[in-house]
N, C-alpha and C positions, 0 to 999 in steps of 0.2 A: 415453478421459479426454481432457480438453482440454488444429497444425504437423504435416507428415504424411510419411511415409515409415517403413515397419516398420524394426525393428533387422534388418540381414542383415548380419553379420558378414564373411560370405565376401566381401562385394561387394568392401570393402578390400582384403582378401589378394589376391584375383585381380586388382585394380587394380596392385598393388605389382609382381606376377609380369610383368603386361604392359608395365609401363614400364621394367623393368630388362631386357626384351627386346629393346629398341630401341637399346642401348647401343653400337653400332658407328657412328652418325652422327656424332658429334663430341664432344670433351671438356665443352664449354660445355652442349651438349644433355643430355648425360649427366649431369652435375652438376645441371641444370634439373630432370630427370626423377628424379633420386635424391632431391633435397629435396622434392619433389612427393609422391613415393611416400612419404617419411617422415612428412610432414604428413597423407596420407591415413591410414597406418598408424595414427599416433597418434589420430586423430579416431575412428577405428574403435574401437580400445581404450577410449576414453573414452565410448561410448554406453552410455546405461542406460535402462531402461524407466521410462516415466512413473510405472509402479505402484509403483516402489520409491524415489521420491524422498525424500529426508531434509531436515529443516530445516536450513538452512546450506548447502545444494548450491548451488554456483555453475554456470550452464550457458549454454549457446548452443542455442537451437532449430534443428531442421534444416529451418527454413523459415520463414514468416511468424509473427509472434508469435502470431496468433490461428488457430483453426482444429482440426483432429483430429490429434492426436499419437500415436505409439507409443514414441518414444525421443527422447532429448535428448542433446548431448554435454555430459559433467560436465566443467569445468575447475577448476584451482586458483584461488581466489578474488584471487589477486595477479595473475593474468593478465586482458587484456580478456575481458569477457564481457558479455552482454545480460541477464541476470537472476539472481536468487537466491530460493530457497525459503525464504520468513521465517514460516511457519506451515503446519499442517495438522491437520486434524480428520475425523473419520467423521461421515457422515449417519446418523441414527438415526430416519428419519422413515418410519415404516410398511414394508410389506413391497412394495409397488409404487412403481414408477419415479415421481417425482413431476412428471416432463416437464422440458424444457430450461428452461422459464422458472422452474419451480418449483427446480430445482437453484440456478438462477444466483441466484434471490432469497436462497436459504439462504447462498449462498458471499459474496453482497455484504455481508451483514450480519457473517457469523462471521469472513472473511477480514480485515476492518478491524480487528477485535478482535485476531485473531491477529498481524496485522502489527506493531500497535503494542506488543505484548508484546516483539516481537523488535527492532524499531527504533523507539522510543517517540518520537524527535524527527523528525517529518516534515520540519522545516525543514532538516534535515542531509541529505536524501536528495539523490542527483544530480539534476541538471536533466533534465527530460522523463521521469523515471521515473514509472511508473503502476502500479496494483495488478491484478494478473491471477490468474487461478486455473486449474487442472486440475481438472476434475471428472469423474464417472462418466457415459458415455453409456447409452442404452437398452440396447445390446448388453452393456457391461460390467456393467451392474446386475444383468442376469440371472444373470451368473457368480458375483455375491457383493460386487463391487466397490461399496464405500461411501466411498472416501478423497476427500478434496478438499486440494490442494496449493494453498496461497497465494502467489504470488510477485510480487516487485517487478521488473518488466521495463521496460527502454527499447526502443521501438520504432525509434529511430534512434540509431546511434552505439554505443558501448558505455561501459563504466566499470569501475574496478578495486576491489579492496578489498571486504572483507565489509561488509553494512548492520548487523550485529548488533552494538548498543551497548549493549543492556540492562544487561549484567553489568558494564560500566566505568563507570557513572553513580554518581554521588555520591548519597546519600538524598534531599538537598533538591533536586537535579535531577530525581529519580524522581518527587518528590511534586509539582514543578510541573508535569511533564508530564503526569502522570496526571489533575490537576485541569484543566490547559488544553484537553487532548485531549477530555476529557469535555464541556465546554463546547460545543465546534464539532459534537460528534457529536450532542450534543442538538438544537442549532441544525438542521442539514441532516436528520437521521432524522426530525425531527418536521415537515418542512416541508410545508405543506398543498399539494395539486395544483392548487387554485384560484389563480387571479392576483391576485385581489385580496380584501382583508379583508371587503368587503361581502358576497362570495361565499361565506364561509366563517368567519365570526368565532368560531366554536367551535373550528375547527381552528387558527386562528392564536392564539387564547389558550391553547390546550393546548400548543402549541410555546413560547410565552412563560412557562408554569410549568415545563416541562421545563428550558429554558434557565435559569430563576431558581434552581432547584433544583440545578443542577450549578454556578452560580456560586457559592452558598452554601457548597457543599461546597469549590470551589476556592478561595476566601477562607478559609475555615476551616484548609485545608492551609497556606497562605501564613503564617497565624498563627504557625507554628513556624519560620518562615526568616527569619534576620535579613539585612539589607542595606536601603540607603536607597531603591534603587529597586525593591526588591521591596515595601517599605512604600507608596510611591507607587502602585505598581500594585495593591495591596490596596485602598487608598482609591477608585481609579478603578473596581475592579471591583464594591465595595461599593454605589457609587453606581449602577452599572449594573445591579446585582441588585435594586436598589430600582425602578427603571424598568420591568425586565421583569416585576415584580410587580404593578406598576400596568397593565401592558398585559393581563396575565393575568386582572384583576379588570375589565377594561374593560366598561361597559354597553352601548356602541354602537361602530361603527366610527371615528367621529370621536375619541373617547377613547382608541381604541387607538392610532391614529395618532400622537395628542400624546405618548404615553408610549413608543411604538416607535421613532420617530426617535433620541431620545437613547440608548435602551436599544441600540440596533444599533450606533451610534456608540461607545458604550462599550465593547465587545468588539473594536473594531478591532484586527488584529494588530500594526499599528504601535505600538500604545500600549505593547505589551509588550517592545519591541527593547530598551529600557535595562536591564529588569530579567534579560533574558534574557542579555545581555552580563554583567552582574553575577554570574549564576550559572554563567558559562561554557558556554552553549549557544549554538547556532546563531543569528545575528541577522539572515538574510536573508529577507524575507517572501517564501513560494513565489509565484510569478507568478500563479496561479489566485486566490489568497486576495487578493492585492493589487489585481487587477482588479475583485474583488466590492466592495471597499470604496471603492476609486478613484470608482466609479460613484455 
């Protein structure tokens, strides 16, 4: 599965013995050695195989954030840590290993959905966090391993606390986030590989159709939520949905562009800040999203 160093519990025990053996050097050295030994022993006892990770586990990798791993250090979530398991699922595709790219393609799609179930408000995530996953390797697949563990991990620094917020959300917050997340997922999941509309008009129209459908569902969900700002956002998104529909029905590239510009601007995340504040949700637009609409 996908950070490297097999789990060897005896390594920590022998390190403790070695550190205690140098005790005659001096009090400060002894104290430092004892503290270091305790830290080493604690880390060893917290090791867990990546094959037995559970949703909600907070952990520190035993190396870099990416690579092959056999074990990680499980820590209490209130302590500083680099990652948390936010979802898991089993790959059910055939009997043969799908290949590294095949496994990644499955995880890319499924982990996003699993993560949103656990931490629906991506705006509330710590700065610098990204979605990672531990997946079967060709070797572990041969032994029956089909598990994928989805994690949010920071490559630099650490964070404290659990990211699991789904159970603490109010119904109206959940409804809003479900609809909003679906809109942006429709946008990016259906993005054409071509750089221009002229090169793939059908692909861009398919994307527009998917976004329009997601917006219709989002607006319908907002109909049942009270609030002045929510009402304003509903009107903005209704207009945006109309423009996405026009884009999806465009007869040519020029017609598509005319509808696309206001359609894209209509779902600018900044337009939802006031409604989010009214609903008691995070109000800072993530840096990567802000950059897209700033251009």
